[in-house]
C-alpha positions as semicolon CSV with decimal commas, in nm:
position;residue;x (nm);y (nm);z (nm)
1;M;0,000;0,000;0,000
2;I;0,127;0,346;-0,093
3;G;-0,014;0,584;0,168
4;K;0,170;0,907;0,095
5;I;0,385;1,049;-0,182
6;T;0,620;1,347;-0,166
7;G;0,795;1,480;-0,473
8;V;0,810;1,750;-0,739
9;I;0,525;1,824;-0,979
10;D;0,628;1,746;-1,338
11;H;0,294;1,792;-1,511
12;V;-0,064;1,895;-1,434
13;S;-0,360;1,763;-1,637
14;T;-0,736;1,806;-1,603
15;D;-0,783;1,519;-1,358
16;H;-0,435;1,404;-1,257
17;I;-0,081;1,515;-1,192
18;L;0,262;1,362;-1,255
19;V;0,489;1,370;-0,950
20;D;0,862;1,298;-0,975
21;V;0,994;1,105;-0,675
22;S;1,370;1,048;-0,703
23;G;1,350;1,004;-1,078
24;V;1,033;0,792;-1,081
25;G;0,715;0,956;-1,209
26;Y;0,384;0,876;-1,038
27;V;0,051;0,957;-1,203
28;I;-0,187;1,063;-0,924
29;F;-0,556;1,132;-0,984
30;V;-0,705;1,414;-0,776
31;T;-1,026;1,613;-0,734
32;G;-1,084;1,945;-0,903
33;T;-1,060;2,109;-0,561
34;T;-0,712;1,967;-0,510
35;L;-0,606;2,077;-0,858
36;N;-0,698;2,433;-0,767
37;K;-0,475;2,419;-0,459
38;L;-0,167;2,288;-0,638
39;P;0,163;2,477;-0,651
40;L;0,343;2,545;-0,978
41;V;0,509;2,277;-1,188
42;G;0,859;2,221;-1,050
43;Q;0,759;2,279;-0,689
44;K;0,727;2,030;-0,405
45;I;0,406;1,854;-0,309
46;S;0,303;1,585;-0,063
47;L;-0,029;1,403;-0,087
48;F;-0,194;1,122;0,103
49;T;-0,278;0,843;-0,141
50;E;-0,506;0,547;-0,192
51;L;-0,402;0,269;-0,431
52;V;-0,687;0,133;-0,643
53;V;-0,618;-0,222;-0,760
54;R;-0,826;-0,392;-1,027
55;E;-0,755;-0,674;-1,271
56;D;-0,688;-0,427;-1,551
57;L;-0,574;-0,123;-1,356
58;L;-0,345;0,016;-1,087
59;Q;-0,437;0,375;-1,000
60;L;-0,315;0,619;-0,736
61;I;-0,563;0,869;-0,592
62;G;-0,426;1,173;-0,406
63;F;-0,575;1,377;-0,122
64;V;-0,475;1,692;0,063
65;T;-0,614;1,563;0,394
66;L;-0,660;1,232;0,569
67;I;-1,030;1,297;0,625
68;E;-1,077;1,349;0,251
69;R;-0,915;1,009;0,191
70;E;-1,145;0,846;0,448
71;W;-1,446;0,998;0,276
72;Y;-1,325;0,862;-0,058
73;K;-1,301;0,513;0,091
74;L;-1,647;0,550;0,246
75;L;-1,806;0,666;-0,080
76;T;-1,649;0,387;-0,287
77;S;-1,780;0,130;-0,038
78;V;-2,127;0,196;-0,182
79;Q;-2,221;-0,028;-0,473
80;G;-2,222;0,165;-0,799
81;V;-1,986;0,439;-0,677
82;G;-1,649;0,401;-0,841
83;S;-1,333;0,604;-0,811
84;K;-1,437;0,860;-1,074
85;A;-1,777;0,921;-0,913
86;A;-1,626;0,952;-0,565
87;L;-1,373;1,208;-0,687
88;A;-1,652;1,398;-0,864
89;L;-1,849;1,412;-0,539
90;L;-1,552;1,530;-0,332
91;G;-1,454;1,782;-0,597
92;H;-1,804;1,925;-0,641
93;I;-1,947;1,917;-0,289
94;P;-1,754;2,031;0,023
95;I;-1,728;1,751;0,280
96;K;-1,931;1,948;0,534
97;T;-2,212;2,000;0,282
98;L;-2,197;1,635;0,178
99;S;-2,221;1,523;0,542
100;R;-2,532;1,731;0,602
101;A;-2,691;1,627;0,272
102;I;-2,659;1,261;0,370
103;L;-2,788;1,321;0,723
104;L;-3,085;1,520;0,593
105;E;-3,148;1,267;0,314
106;D;-3,101;1,544;0,059
107;S;-3,034;1,339;-0,254
108;E;-3,087;1,647;-0,475
109;T;-2,764;1,803;-0,348
110;I;-2,575;1,477;-0,393
111;K;-2,687;1,412;-0,750
112;A;-2,560;1,756;-0,852
113;A;-2,216;1,595;-0,883
114;Q;-2,122;1,469;-1,228
115;G;-2,191;1,099;-1,276
116;I;-2,428;1,068;-0,978
117;G;-2,782;0,979;-1,080
118;P;-3,097;0,971;-0,863
119;K;-3,066;0,600;-0,777
120;I;-2,702;0,627;-0,668
121;A;-2,776;0,945;-0,471
122;K;-3,054;0,770;-0,280
123;R;-2,834;0,465;-0,222
124;L;-2,558;0,687;-0,081
125;V;-2,804;0,839;0,164
126;L;-2,948;0,502;0,263
127;E;-2,615;0,329;0,319
128;L;-2,411;0,615;0,466
129;K;-2,645;0,813;0,691
130;G;-2,559;0,587;0,984
131;K;-2,186;0,628;0,922
132;V;-2,164;1,007;0,891
133;P;-2,156;1,075;1,270
134;S;-1,839;0,868;1,309
135;M;-1,685;1,056;1,015
136;L;-1,766;1,386;1,187
137;T;-1,596;1,256;1,500
138;L;-1,293;1,157;1,294
139;A;-1,279;1,507;1,147
140;G;-1,277;1,650;1,499
141;Q;-0,995;1,420;1,604
142;S;-0,785;1,541;1,310
143;T;-0,692;1,849;1,512
144;T;-0,449;1,631;1,710
145;M;-0,253;1,523;1,402
146;S;0,125;1,547;1,417
147;T;0,328;1,720;1,147
148;N;0,422;1,382;0,999
149;E;0,052;1,309;0,941
150;Q;-0,017;1,633;0,751
151;A;-0,011;1,685;0,376
152;I;0,221;1,948;0,232
153;L;0,138;2,188;-0,047
154;E;0,392;2,445;-0,156
155;P;0,209;2,770;-0,241
156;Q;0,266;2,923;-0,582
157;G;0,560;3,159;-0,586
158;V;0,678;3,062;-0,238
159;G;1,007;2,884;-0,184
160;N;0,932;2,695;0,137
161;A;0,661;2,432;0,166
162;S;0,383;2,506;0,410
163;V;0,202;2,246;0,616
164;L;-0,177;2,240;0,594
165;S;-0,362;2,027;0,848
166;D;-0,720;1,903;0,811
167;D;-0,819;2,149;1,084
168;Q;-0,658;2,449;0,914
169;I;-0,829;2,374;0,584
170;D;-1,167;2,308;0,746
171;Q;-1,136;2,622;0,961
172;S;-1,079;2,832;0,651
173;E;-1,406;2,702;0,508
174;T;-1,635;2,681;0,810
175;G;-1,458;2,861;1,096
176;E;-1,599;2,824;1,444
177;L;-1,921;2,672;1,312
178;E;-1,763;2,331;1,259
179;N;-1,631;2,318;1,615
180;A;-1,976;2,414;1,744
181;E;-2,134;2,136;1,539
182;L;-1,893;1,871;1,669
183;D;-1,924;1,993;2,028
184;A;-2,303;1,995;2,007
185;I;-2,314;1,638;1,874
186;S;-2,075;1,526;2,145
187;G;-2,278;1,704;2,413
188;L;-2,603;1,545;2,298
189;A;-2,439;1,202;2,287
190;N;-2,324;1,254;2,646
191;L;-2,687;1,322;2,737
192;G;-2,784;0,980;2,606
193;Y;-2,892;1,051;2,250
194;S;-2,757;0,837;1,966
195;Q;-2,489;0,992;1,748
196;I;-2,700;0,965;1,435
197;D;-3,004;1,134;1,597
198;A;-2,781;1,408;1,738
199;A;-2,598;1,465;1,410
200;K;-2,920;1,477;1,209
201;V;-3,090;1,729;1,437
202;V;-2,782;1,952;1,452
203;A;-2,757;1,938;1,072
204;E;-3,124;2,042;1,045
205;I;-3,064;2,342;1,272
206;L;-2,748;2,454;1,092
207;N;-2,923;2,422;0,758
208;Q;-3,168;2,691;0,870
209;S;-2,951;2,912;1,092
210;N;-2,681;3,173;1,050
211;S;-2,309;3,104;1,085
212;S;-2,276;3,278;1,424
213;I;-2,474;3,023;1,626
214;K;-2,295;2,905;1,941
215;V;-2,267;2,553;2,075
216;E;-2,490;2,629;2,376
217;E;-2,767;2,754;2,148
218;L;-2,723;2,455;1,919
219;I;-2,766;2,211;2,207
220;R;-3,068;2,402;2,343
221;L;-3,245;2,400;2,007
222;A;-3,153;2,037;1,946
223;L;-3,292;1,929;2,283
224;K;-3,618;2,109;2,206
225;I;-3,651;1,926;1,873
226;L;-3,550;1,589;2,017
227;A;-3,805;1,628;2,296
228;T;-4,087;1,663;2,042
229;K;-3,974;1,344;1,871
230;G;-4,011;1,143;2,190
């Protein structure tokens, strides 16, 4: 298993890159989101990878974060979702949005990704809605990652590589809201509610609220909703 590759970018295509590692070139397929974050050709990059092995194919898939790789593995565990479809989902829909769409059984959002039809979207919701809470927990635990567990992207025009952790990337997209969501789910679980019920209710609230909501308010609103559901 090849879990991580560090080298110099030789070439960038529409869906993959060529990375030179000590004279050996590796073709690594990535999402459109990752392509947009890449440094210039000739600069250093480090990506977490997943090796896809089939009878007629060996393919490396690259990810900026460990949580993105785990989501790829989760998506491809669903029948009918191959590597291309999983990358399309991760490239088109932010992980946080994808998590909430699955929890709220919003197949319309999911099928917006290229290659995802109505049947596959519904199957993703059906098979993954019980697994999303554990993925949210994993995302929260990513804040404790060591430097050796973080992907490296060298910014364009900058000589020294910078380290981007899952937490730093997520914080740039969702700020304090993500921490409030994770803390609220954890708090509700500590009160005896199942993770999936807690995650679904919190997702419902966040889908209708502004970005400044605090964890205390989230828990209060969630408890009110959960109480009406018996």
